[in-house]
N, C-alpha and C positions, 0 to 999 in steps of 0.2 A: 599252106606257112606254119611251121611251127611257133609257135609262142613262146611267152618266159616262164607258164603258170605247167605245172602240172600237175595228175589226180590219179589214184589209185581206188577202182570202185571193187569193192566185194562181190560177191556170189549172187546177193541181194538187191544189188543197185546200188548200195547205202557209199556215199565219198567217205573214205577210210583216213584218208592223207593228201594233203593240198601244200605244195611249195611255190614258191616264185622269188626264181633267181633275181626279178628286179628288186622286189619287196626286203633279198637279202643284200642286193647292195645297198638299198636307201636306210636300212638300220646298220651299215658300215661306213659310212661316210666320209666318215676321218678317214681312212684307207684311200681314198681316190681310185678306187674301180670303175675300168672304162667295157662299157658295152660294144661293140661293134656287128656289125649284120652282114653278110656277104653270099651274094647266089650264089645256087648252088648250082654245078658248072651241064648239068647234062638233064635239069628236070627245075621246075616252074615254084623250086620251093629258096627256101632261105638257111643257115646256118646261122646262130645266135653266139658269140665269143664274148668270155666275160675275162679280162684282163684284171691282176692285180700285181701291182709293180713298188716294189717298197725302196725306198734310196737307198741305192748302192747294195744292189742284191748281186748275187758272186753264181747265181745257176737261174736255169730255168726249168717248169716242170709244165709239161703237158698233160691236161686230166680229161679225160673225155667220158663217155657213157650212150645210153643210146645207139648201139651199131644197130640191132632189131627194134622194131615200132612193141613189138609185144613185153620187150625186157624193161619194165619201169623203175625195177628193184636197183639198177646201177643209176639212174639220175637218182635216186631219193640218197641212195651213196654218197653220190659225190655230194648235195647237199648240204648233205650233213657232216662230209668232212670240211667242206670248204668253213663252213659256220662255226666249225672245232677251230680250225685254222685262226679263224678272225677274230675267236673269241677267249681258247682260251691261256691260262695260265702254264696247260705242264709243258716241262723246257725243250719235248722234242719236237712240237707245237707253236711255239714262239718261234724255234730256232729259224725253221722254216717261213713262218711269220718275216721274220724280218731277214732272212739271207738268201731267199727266193723269189723271182717271179714266176708265179704259176696263170698259166694259160690255160681258160675249162670252157671247154665245149660240153651241156650238158647233155645233148642232141647229135652225134656223128653223122647218124644215117635221117636226116629228115625229113625223106621220100617215104623211107619206111615207117619209122615214126607217125608219120601222115596216115598212110595207108594200113596201119596195125598189121605191118606184113615184114616178115623172116626173108627177105628177098630185097637186096639194094638195086636201086637205080641200074646197078651197070650191069646186073643179071638181067634184068628187066631188058632190059640195052639192045644188050646182045643178043637174048633169045627173039628177039623180032626182026632182027636184021637178016 
C-alpha cells in the first residue's frame, strides 16, 4: 500500500528529503482539500488522490507523478508545485489557485512504487498469462 509519505535516500543511506501530502493538506486546511483512496484494478494496492476545488472554478487540471517506482523526483516536484500553488502570491499561481480544480495523484502506479520497479502491473500481468 502506497502511503502519503515519501522520502529520498542518498548512496550513504541517509534520508535527504521527506514529504507528506497529508501534512500539506493539514497546513492548508482553509482550502478544504479532500483525500480519496481507490483500489487499484489489477493488484492489491491503493491509489491516493487529493482534490483541490475552489469555488466557481472554470478549469480542471490532472497532476500525476510516480509512474515508475524508482522515480521519486516527479513526486517531489509535484509536492512542491502544489505547495507553491496553495501558498504563492505570484500572479500565475494565484490564477491557478482561484480558477482551477486540481486532481492530484502523487503515485499513479502504486504497484511499481511498492515494488521499486519500472514495470507496471499491466506488463507483469500480461507476461504471466
